[in-house]
N, C-alpha and C positions, 0 to 999 in steps of 0.2 A: 096726643102722644109723649111726644120727643122734643116739640116745640116745648111743653110746657119746663118739661126737663131744661132744657137750654137754659126759660127765661129765667127758671128758679137756680142754676148757678150763674151766670149774670147777675142776677140779683144777689146771690151770697158774695161775688168773686169784686162785686164792685163798693159792697159795704163793708169790706172787710178791707178793700184798700183803701175807705173815709174813717175806721178807727183809724187806723195808723198812721192819718195824720191831724187826730182829731190830738189840742193840745194833753185833754183833760185822758188818754186812752196814754198818750205815749209819757202822762205822768205817772201811768201803774203801772207797772213791773209785771205784773202779775197780768195784767192784761192786755199789757204791747203785749206778750210772747207769746198769749191764747189768739190776737187778734192776725202777729205773720206770721203764726202756726197757722193760722185756718187760710189764709192768701194761700201761701209757699204749693197746701193741699192741694184748693181748687186752681189753680194754675194752668196743672197740665187740660185740665174739662173745659176750663174758660177757653185756650188757646182753640181745643176740638170745636168747642163751643162758634168760636167766628169761623175757624172755617169751615162749618155747618152751614153756614147762612152763608157764604158766599157760591158754595153750593148748589141752593136750593135759588140763591137771588142767579147764579149762570143756566141754572135749569128751566128756572122762571121768562128768564129773557129766550133763551133757543124754542122755547115752545110757542114761545109768543110769535118769532119769528115766520118763524116756521106755520104759524096761520095763519098770519098776514101775506106772506107770499109763497105759499109752497112745498113743500117739496127737496129741499137741498143735502143734496151727501155731506156735506162739513158741520151746518145745523143741527143733522140726524147724529150726526160724531156726538157731537157737541152734547146737545140733549143729554143719552148714552153716559157718555160718558159725568157729566154731571149727579146723573142718576144713582149709576152704581158707587161714585164717589160719597155722595150723602147716605145711601146706607152702610155703606164701611163708617162712615163714620158716626150713625149711630149707636152702632153693636160697640163702637167704642172710648163712645162717650157713655155710654151704662157701663161700661164693664171699669170706664178709671174715679167711676161716683160711688164702688160698691167700696160696701167704710174700709177703713185702714184701722191699722192699728197705732194707736196713738206716737206709739215711740219709734213710729218705721222714722223719722227722720232727725231723727236723735244720731249724735255723736257714740261712741260704743269702747267698751274695757273690755279687752278681753283676754282670760287667765288661761291656762296651759301649764299641767300639771299630770308628769309620767305616773302611768301607773301601774298595772303588774304589768311584772316583767324585768322585773332589777334594773340590771346601768342598761338593757336593753330601749325599757321606754324609759325611760331618761333619755337616749340619746331620739327617739321617734318623736318624744316633746318637741326636742328644738330641731325634727325636722318640719316639723307641720307648728314652728314660730318663726322657722323661714320660710315655708309654704305659703301662711296665713297673709304675713307681712309683706310677700310679693305681689301676692295675690291683687291685697288692697293697693296696694301704687299702682299696677295695673289698670286695677278704676280707676287711679283720680282723683284715693283718697289718699289723705297724709298722715301717713303712724310716729307714735312715739314712743322709742321704749321705754316703761317704770320703772324695769328692773326686772334682768333675770339670770341665772344661777343655774346649778348644772337640774336640770329637771322641773324648774317651773318658771316660767316666762310672764308679765301684765305688758300688754302694751294698747295704748290708746288708738283705735281709726279713730281720724276727724272728716267729718263733709259731709251732704247732703244726700239722704238714706241711705247712712251707715251702717244703723241697724238690718233695716228692710235686705241689706243683703246679707248681711254677719249672724243674723240670729237661727239662721240655719244651717250653722256652721257645731251651735253649742252640742255637748252630747263627747259620748264612749269614741274614740274615734278605735281600733284597734289597724294590726299592720302584723304579718305574717314574713319571714322572710328567713337568710341564715344567717347570721352573726358571721362576721370576721376573724372572732378567735372562738369560731363553733371549727374543726378538725373532723369529726366522726361529720359534718357537712350535716346537720336537723338546722330541720327551722323551726325560728324560736315563732313564740305570739307575744309581743306588746301592744299594750295599751295605755291613753293617753284621753285625759277628762278637760275639756273646754269650757267655760263658765261666759258666757257673750252676754251682758249689761247694760245697755242703756245708761251713755250717761245723765247723771240728774241733776237739771238746772236748781238755780237759788230757787226758783218760783216755787218750787218741787219739793222742796225739804222745808221742813215747820219744825227747829227743837225747844223747848219751853224750857229753860234753864231747871226751874224746880226735877226735870226729869236728870237734870247731869250729878256727875259724885266725882268732885274734883280735888287730888289727893296731893301733894309734894313733900317730897322727901330728896332722902341724897344717892347721887348720882352715882354708879357702880365704875371700874375698869377705871383704865386713864386719860391722863386728861393734862389741863389746866394746876395751878396749887392751888386754890380752892374746889376743885370737881367733887373731891367725899367731903368736904367737910364745910358744905354751905348746900342750901337747899334748893337744886339747881336740877331735878327734876319733876313734870308731872305728868300723871297721869286720871283720864280721862271716861267716866266709866258713862253711858249711855243706862238706863237704869231699866228701864224697858224693854228693849232688846239685849243686853248686858255685851253691843259693840265696845271692846276697852281702846283708847290708840295713850300712847304712849310715846316720850322725848326726854 
């Protein structure tokens, strides 16, 4: 059973590696991204499979020597250790092959917004922002703040497996504490919402130009001498989803 699984892992890993060096695949961005993702997903299981084969070889070699030369404490210890490690690796290999979320290896965009609790909720959102960015850095990820204002923060976390770690941080976070401005010592409850989105790759998104409504208009507010007299602002609406981008 485990032997056939190891063979399957080795074959799929080798196939993904071969695809990544195939000129036809390299020229197709989507196929190359899929091959790279599969290769990275199988890499941990492939390393375990290689170690399992070594443990099996060690056990077989020790067994053969024991049969030829008779009982030997060191060989017996080697045999028992190799068999125990093989059993451990079998379980690790099965766990490594459990189907993963296809987004687990992606970078993430994290958005934090203050919820109920007024000014305290905004402070709590800021605390969450600092905690999560520091946590990301301690895990070896790189962070980049995309926007930050009172009670609203958006940042990116980059690194292998970022989504697999941060997807569990999504949801409503609550804190109960006595604010510094509270003279009566009453406990206030504040909330903040955290949204965690896997970063979309270029191959993940296709936008049909026929689904876009593009408006050009005159911008408002202070600017150069022609800012309010020429059509210098653009608004694009994606009709199927209602998403609007303007600048």
